[in-house]
Every structure is written in structure tokens, then in C-alpha cells.
N, C-alpha and C positions, 0 to 999 in steps of 0.2 A: 504493501501501500504507499504512496507516493504522499508525503507528507510535507513538501515543499510548498512556495506558492504556485507551484503547475498544477496543483488538487485543485487551484480555483477556476474552474470553467467554465460556471456557469453565472447569471447575473445573482447578485447578492441582496437577501431581504433580510437576513439577521445574522450577526457574527454574538457565539455563545462565547464567552469568556471563563477559563478557568482562574484563579485566584493567585493561590501561593506558586512562587517563581513564576507566572505569566502575567497577571497584571500588575501585579509587583513585585519585589523581589523578599525571597523570606516566608517564613510560615507564621500564619496569624496565630495558631494555638501554639508556640511555643514560643513567642512571646517577641518578636523584634521583626518587624517588615520595612522596607524601604518602600514608599510610594516612585512612579516612575509617571512623572507629568506627562510626559508625550502621550501616555494612553490612556489619561483622563482625558487630553484632548482629543485625542483619535475618537473617542466614543461621542464627542459631542458634534465633533465634524460631521462624523456618518448618523448622526440625527438630521444634522441641515439636509444630509442628502438622501433622508427619508428611509434608511436601511435601521434597523432596529439592533440594539444591545440587550443581552442578558447574562446570567451568570449561573454559570454549574461548578458547584465547588462543593468538596467536602468540609464544610467549617460549621460552627454555632452562627445561627441565623441572625443573633440579635450583636454580636461581636461583628461580624462582618458586613450587616447593614451600619453599624453605628461608623466604621471607618470609610465606609463607602460616602456616607454622609458627609463625614469629615474632609473628603477628599472634592464633594461638589459634583458626585456623579450618581449619586441615588435615582436622583429623578430622572434620570436619563433610561435606567434600568427599566425591563419590562420583564413579567414571569420567571422572576429570579429562583432558582433552585438551590438553596442553599443548606445541606443537612449532610446526614454520614451514609445515605445509601448509595448503590451504585448509578453508576452517571449514564449508562445505554438506556435501562428504562425510562429514567429521567429525560432525558433528552427525548424521547419517543412522546413520552405524556405532555411535555412541554410544547411542542411542537404541533400536537392535536389540538391541545385547548387556544394555539393561535391561529391554528388553519392554515398552516405553512406545510411546504412539502421538501423534504431533507433535500434534495439536490440545490436548493436556495441559500443553504445554512453552510455559515461555516464554523467549526469549531475549534477554537484554540486552547492549547492543554500542552504542558511540557512534559506529562508520563504517557507513554508511548503504549503503555498498556490501558488507560483510559480512552486515547484514540481509537486502538483496536475495539475496545469494546462498544464505542459510540457508532462507530462506522457498522460493526455486525447487525446492530438492534437497527440501527437508521440506514437503509440501503441508498446509497448517492452522497449520503451527508459528506462534505467537503472538510478534511481532517486536517491542521497542521499545525507545526511541531512549533511550539512557543518557545522553545530554546533558541533560537535563530532571532534577529531583530525583526520586529513587527513594524516598523515604522513605515515601509516600502509598500504596505498594504492598499493605503491610498491611493496610489499612484496606478494599482492594475484597473482595467476597462472595465471587469466584472464588479467594481467597488465603486462605479461611477455615481450611482444612483439616480435621483433628479432632485431639482431643488427642491427643498421643503424646509425652508430656515422659518416657516411660520411651526413648524414641528406639527401640522396635522395629524400624518400617520403614528407619531408618537401619543398624540392625546386618544387616535383611536384604540390604539393597544392598551394603553392605561385604563380606558372605560371599560375594556372588555376584561381587561384584568379585576379590576373591580366588581364586575359584573359577575365573573365566576366563583371569584371571593365570597362574593353574598349568596351565590348558590350555594356554597359548599357549606356557607354557615344557616341554611337552611330558608334562606329569602326566596322568593318567587321569581328566576329569571324572566322566564316567560313573559310575565304581569309587568315586569319592570320594562321588557321590549315594548311591549303595548301602551304602555302608559307613555314610550316617548316617542313614539311611531305619530303622534296626533292625529287619530283615526277623524274625518269628521262624514257625516251622512247627509244626502241632498234628496227631499223627499219630491219627486216628479210630478204632478199631478195633471200636466196637461199631457194625455196619452196618444191622442189620434196620431201624432208624427212616428210614435214609437212602437205601433202595434204589432211590428215584426218581431219587435225586441221582447216584447211581453209574451208572444206565442211560443217564442223558444224558450223563455225562462219556463212557462209551463208546461211544456213538450218535452224540455231537453234535460232538467234538473232532475235531481234523484236524491242525492246525499243531505241536501238541506231543502229537499221539498215535503210541507211539512202537511199538505190537502192532497197532492196527487191528482187534482183531476184534470185531466188532458184536454186539450182541443184539438182534436186529431181530424174532425169531419165537419163538411159545411153546417151541419143541424149544432156541433158545439160550439163553432164560431157563432152561431147565429143567436145563440144561447148567451155567449159572451157578452155579445154587443147588448142584447135585451139588460144584461145584468148590469152593465158598465152606464145604462142610461136611468135607471131606475133611481127612485129620490131615494134617500138614506144611505147608499152604497158609498162607503169612501175607499179610493182606490188610489195606488201611486208608484212608482217606478222608484227605487231605491239606486240611487248614485256614490261610491265609494271614494273618497279621496285620504290619502296619508303624505306625511311628509315625503314617501320614497316615489310617488305619482299620482295619476288617474286609474283606480279601478274598472272605471266606466259603469254602464247600469249591469246591477249584478242582483237585482232583486225586485220582486214584482207582489204585491197585496190587494186583494180586493176583499174588504168585509160590510155585511149588511147589519146599520145599525136601527132597532127598533126597541119599541117601548119593551117590548117582551123579552129583550138579548141581542143580541151581537151573534151572525152568524161569519163565520171567516169561510168563503169561498175559495179563495188562493192566498199561499204564505210561501212561496218559494226564492231560493237563493242560490245564487253558482257558487260552486266550490271554491271557486279563486280566493271568498272570506272564509272558508272555515277557521274556526279557533281564532277569529278575531272579537267575536261578541257582536256583530253586526244583526242577525236575526231576532238577538235578546233585545238587543236597542231597541231595534223597529216595532216589536211586539209590544214592549212597553210604553214606545210613543204612540200606540194606536188602542191604548187601554186594557193591556194585557188580557183580552178577550177569552173566554175558555171554550176549547173546541176538541175535538179527536183527531188526535195527528194520526196521521197513517203513515205509518215507520215502513220502512226502518227508517230513521234519520240519526245523522252525524251527531246532534246535540240536542241537548234537551232546553225546553223552555221552562226557566225557573223562577216564579212568582217573585220569590225573595232574594234573587240575585241582582245586584246591583252593577251596571255598567258603567261605570263614572269614567273610564278611560276613551269614549267614544262620544262627541258632539254633534252637535247639529249644526251643518255648516252656514257660514255668513258670507256675503259678497266679498268680506277682506282675505278670506282665507287664500294662500297661495299654495299650489301645487309644485313639489321638487320632482326634479328627474333630472338625471345626468346621461341617460344612455338613448335620448329619442329618436338618435341617429342611426342606432344599429337594428339591425335585423336579423330576429331569432328564429329559427325551427325547433321544436318541440315535440318529439313522439314518445308516448308511453301512458302511465296512469294520470289521471285529472290532477293528480298532487304535484304534479308539473307546473301546471298553471298558478299555485301559491310558490313556487322557487321563480321562474319566468317572469313575474310581475317585477321582481325586487332587478331584474336584468334590462328592462327595456319595456316598450310600450309599443313598438312595431312587432309585432308575433302572427308565424303560421302555427296553428294548435292544432295538431293530431291526439287527441286526448281521448279518455272514455268518455261517451254519452250514452243516451237512450235514442231508441228507435224505436216507435211502434211499443215501447212498453220493455223493448230487451236492452238489454248490456251491450254495445260496440265497443270493441278494444281495438286500437290503432297497434300495441304491440305486440304484431304478429307476422311472423317471418313472409306469409303469405302477400301480406300489405307487400313488402317491400321486393319479394321476388318473383312474384307472376307476372307473366309477361302483360302489356298493356295493351296492346293493340286486338290479341283475340276475344278479350272481355269486354269491350267497347258495348258491345250490344248483347252479350251474353241474360240470358231470361233467368238462370238459375242466381245469379248474383242479384239480380233487382230485386229477386222474390224474397231473399233470406236477409234478416235483419245485422249487415254488416258491413261495414266499408264499400264504397263503392266504386266503380273504376272510375270516375270526374275523382272521388278522394286520392286514387292512385296517382294519376295525372298532377292532383295539386302537389303530393309530396313530391315529385320529381321537381316540378317548378320551384316549389319552396326550397327546398335542398341546395338548388343552383345559385339561387336570391340571396338566402341568409349569410351574414357573418359570425352568427353564432348557433350554433346545432346542438341541442341538449337531447340527449338518448335513454329511456331508461327500461330498459326491454327485459328485464328480469321475468315477467311473466309470460315473454315467450318462450320460456324454456320446458315447462311442465309438458311431458311428452302424451299425456293422456287425451286431449282433447284436439289433436289435429285429425280434418277429415280432407279428403279431396273431392272435387266436383270434376264434370264435364266426362273427357275419356277421346279417344281416336272420331268417335266420329263428329266429337266437335273441336279438333283440332289440338288438342291437348288436354293433360290432367292438370289443376289447378289446385292450389293449398290457401287453407281457410284453418283457423285455430278458433273453437267453439268456447266461449265462457261458460262452465257448468250452467252457473245459473240461465243463460240462454238456451241451452241443451234441454236441460229438464223442464221450459218452458214450453219450448217449442214441440216437443216430443207428448205433451199432454193436448196440446193443440189442434184443430181442425185440419192441421199441415203436417202431421205425423206421418200419414203415410208418404206426401209427395218428397220428405225429406230422407225416409228412408230409401227412397227409390235414387234418389239424385245425389247423396253424398253416400261417401267410402270413408270409413273410420282407418285413422291410421296411428298403430301407436308405435311410437319412437323410443329407443332408449335414450339415457341421458345426453351420452355421448353424441349422439346424432341430433337431437333437439339443439344442444348447443351448438353445435356445424351450422347447424338452420340458422342460429341467432347471430354467429360468428359473420356468416355470408350477406346477411342483413346487413349488418354493419359496414361489412366491404363493399356493400351496392351505394349506402349513403356516403362513404368516402369518394367512392367513385365518382359522384356527382355534385358534391363542394367544388366552391371557390377555390382557388390555389392559398388564397390567405385567409380562408374561413379557418373557424377553429371548431372541432368539436368536443364535447364533453361527455363523458360517459359515466353514468351513475352504477354505483354497485348496488347491491343487495344487502340489508342492512343483518348484521348475525348474534348481535352483542347484547340483544334485548327481545322479548316478546315470547310466548308462546309457538306463533307460530314459525319463530326463526327456529327454534328448538326441533321443531317436528321435519323441518327442510333443509336444517342445517349443510347436510350432503350436497344437495344441489344449490344451495345459495354459495357455498365455496367453492363449488365448480366454476359456477358461472363467474363469478369474483376472478377467479384464476386467469378464466377466458379473457375477460375483460380488461385484467392487466396486462396479459401478453397481448391483446390486440391495440392497447396505445402505447405498447415497448416498440411496435413494428411501424408506429404511424406517426410522423413528426407533427401532424396537426391534432392528432387526437390526444386527449387528459383524460385522466380517470380521476374520479372523483369519488374517495373511498370513505363510504358514511360512516364505517366505524370509526375512523380517522377524525372526521370533522365536526362529530356529533357526540355531544355529552349523553349520559344517560337520561339526564333529567329532560333532554330535547325530545324524546321518543313519546307518543302519546300509546305506540303497541310498534310491533316490527316493521310495521309500513307505513305510518303517519307521524309526523312531528309537531312540533310546537311551531307557532308564527316564528319564534328566537330559532327554532332549528331551521325552517327552511332559509328564511334569512343569511344564517351561516353557509348553506348550501350555496345560495348564489354569491356569497361574497368570495367563493372560490371563483366562480366564474368572472366577476367583476375583477377582482384582484388581478387575476392571470391576464386580463384585457386592458385593462390601466398598464398595465408592464409591459405590453407590445405595444401599447400605444406612447411610451415612454420612449420604448428602446428604438420604435422608426421615428421618433420627433428627433431624436439624439443622431439617428443617420442622417437623417434632412438635415440636420443643422452643420453636420461636416463637411 
């Protein structure tokens, strides 16, 4: 393992310092150290460049902190690890908490065994022997960073450090995130210009559709129009903004108020705002009427719960978004909507949806791999509730158009729900995954015989379904722009009963994703087990709002670094 400056081969985001015989001369626990002023100045210079500094040292915390305060650098240190535990795992935990990748981190230590251990537990970590003079580090192009003399990045990591410390002490980290998000709700009562969105919310939402009264026929549409024209009916669309941007129109309600009580006809929201408390706020805003909720729903309406982190919008509210010029394409579960919002507002979305009461999933190898042209007029595809030929065409256009692609394809892997349709007489055999809930519902319908005649069950081994999923990712990569970046999300394994039951499959999927990203310069792994803390999980596949924000931060940080590097090249 090389431990000279030549080991520093990538842009540096963090420098981790050992203390004894590295940051200073001597051993603190033995009572005599000699400061190295140049190293203190180096930490300050790194902060000016947006490069963070941390400590990993076997020492007494309070004693080391006091010395670093005396030297005037403690306020420049983030996520310090100062105790007597091994350094390899300590650095791994530190990087996970900060949401950083080891290949962007330098570790300085005078002990060769510590360097070897740190490299073993943190693949790609850039380890440097601190017995050599360190002043030349600042001259390396990888340490150039970008101008941050306002120390905005230092402030961000200090805030993250404070939040995680509060979490460790039992505070509600997710609640703190919600409170600082400045969530605002606007009720739109002029529905006529937005009736297409009204119908989309009624018919396509499911996780947060509390009434599930679909409007899918001309007769049902006429009934809705009559309802909205009825005296005593209060109806509105719900628009949500927060400090990160504009979620758009994400909810609809219609309730008739009479002397005898209130009847709720529609109360539905996009899962884009799941876990934000918006539905609870709106329900209380319209008087918290009692009604029979048609489950399942992903949250409960609680008469005793106060959502004091959401407020009604005013004309003075300002919407903040830094990524309005970025185009995203996302394919996977509807949870991606909660990640993608923090990444930008211009999105192509291929996520779970409802179609005629059935679940449609886009994390399906058939959606990527089936030939497009032969399926344009296929009647089987039109009759079955799944993605359409137009969806496939739109995916290809979106992949070619987008600057950022998010792929969350774990549910493409389970091998017992693959079916094929078509055949030689149709010009080929085509693949589709059928969600278990859709399959059970469809075979109990009056279309069961048609389904049995039209579809053939294909049972794939784990290795075969992983290969189909890998090929799906390969096809996506073949379509993206040369400068586009593709982010592949792993499956979480560290919490949840579902994770325990499917541990082998999740581990195999994660290994495939890691190998795939290693083989493509434009592909980047988002390891959820490293990015998220235990408290960020609702269950094995759903996260708190703070959790979704952390996932998005991985994308945004990488894209910001890319933009900064491009700007530096242009300046040169």
C-alpha cells in the first residue's frame, strides 16, 4: 500500500488527522507535546477551500479537546473520534455519519498499522504516512477544493453533527428536520383549471388515499361534477412548498357539510409528501371530520396530534431551489419521489402507480429490455394493467435527456413473478413482472381466463433475475448522455423484518450493484446501509423525511463537486 502523497488520487472532501506525532509532536497522554503551527493553519486553509477536517486519535476526549481549543482549531473539526477504540471501524462509522465515500477522504497517521487497518475497513481510503513533511499537501491539485471562505460547508457539517448528537441522546432527529424545512400548505379552491390533476390524484394515489372513491367512468365523472356544484361542499387542491422547493399540487379533498354532519367524499394525497404531516394538517384545517377510512393507508389521522411544523402559505413565502436547471429521470418505487424532490424540480418519473385499481411497477426488466417497435400495437399489453408501449418510449427519451438518473431496482429481482406474453405468431416473446397484489386480484376477476391463456409463468433463479436486472441497468447506461450521472440505490439490510427474510437476495443485489458501478465511470453507488442511520428507517424499505434528504444529499454533493471541478477546468 502506497502511503506517500501519490496515494492521493481523487478530489479530497475530508482530511482525518491523527494527533500524537502527527498533528503535534509528542504524546498527549505522556504529558508533553509540541504544537506544529503550520498544521493548525493547514486546517483553517482547508476549511476556506470547503475541505473538512476531522480527528481519529487514541486519546482522552476532554484532554484532547482542551488542547485543540487552546490551539484555536477545535471549531474547525467535524465528527471527531477521540477514544481508545480501533481506528478502522471508527473511520467507517464517521464516514457513514457524514455521508462521504472513502475514496474522497485522506487519513494522516504516523503508525503504519493504523493506516493498514483503516484501509482494510474503508476500501479506497487515501492513507498517508504522517512521518513525512505534510506542508506540501496543500499544493496538490486534489486538495484545491473550491472557495468557501464563508465556511458554509463547515456550517452544514456542524449542523449535521449537532443533529446526530441530539439523536444519540434521544432527540427526534426527523422532527428537527421537519421543523427546519419550513413546510407551507396552500389551499386552491378554483378547481376548474386543474380538473385533470383532480382526477389524477383521485385515481392514481393509493398510499395516502383515505377514501379511494375512483372516478374512472363517464358516469363517475358526472357524479363528481354534480358533487362539486352542490351547496355545502367544500373542496380544494393542496399545494405544498418548503425551503427546498415547490412540490406542486399534491392533494385533493371534497367534503359536504350539512347540519347532520360532514361527509368526506374524497381525501387523497400523493406519496411525494409522505411523512411530512401534510394530510394531518389539512384534515385538521377542514375541521377534522370523522369518516370511514378505506385502508390500507400509510399514515393515520389522529385527532390529538398537533402538526405545528406545517403552516398555511402566505403571499410573502419564498420557495428555495438550487437545482431548477437540472433534469432528472427516476425509475423504481414511489419512495423515489421523496428523494428526487430534493434533487430538482424537472423530473421524468417512472414510479409505482395505480391503474384501474391495480398496482403498476416500473422496476421491471421487461420495461427496459423488451423491444419497442413490435409492442406498439400489442393488444395484450393494452389490456393488462402494466406499463404501456408509450411508457417504454418515454423512458428511452427521458434517459437520453436527463442529467441525473436514479435507479432503485431491487424489486426487479424476486424471480417468482415473471411472466411472458406473445410468441412466435406475434413476432416474439415479451417479458413482464406482475406484482403479487396485482396477480391475486386479476386472477379473481372476470379476466382470469384471458390472463391464463395470454401469459406464461417464468420462474427464474436468483442468478438469472439478477442478470436481467443488471442488463436493465446496462441498457439505461447505453442511452444516457456522456456527461449524465447515474445513481444506483442499494437495498437496505440493517433493519426490518422484511430485510431479515430476504437478506440473501438483498445482499446479492447489493453486490451486483456495487460491481456494476465499479465498471461504469458514470455510475455511482448509493449504499443505504452507509448513508442512513437506524433511526432514519420507518421499515426496511421506507424512511423518514430526514432519511430521504440524506439520500438526496449524496446525489447533490456529487453533482456539486462535478460542477465545481468543471468550473475549475474552464477557469484554467
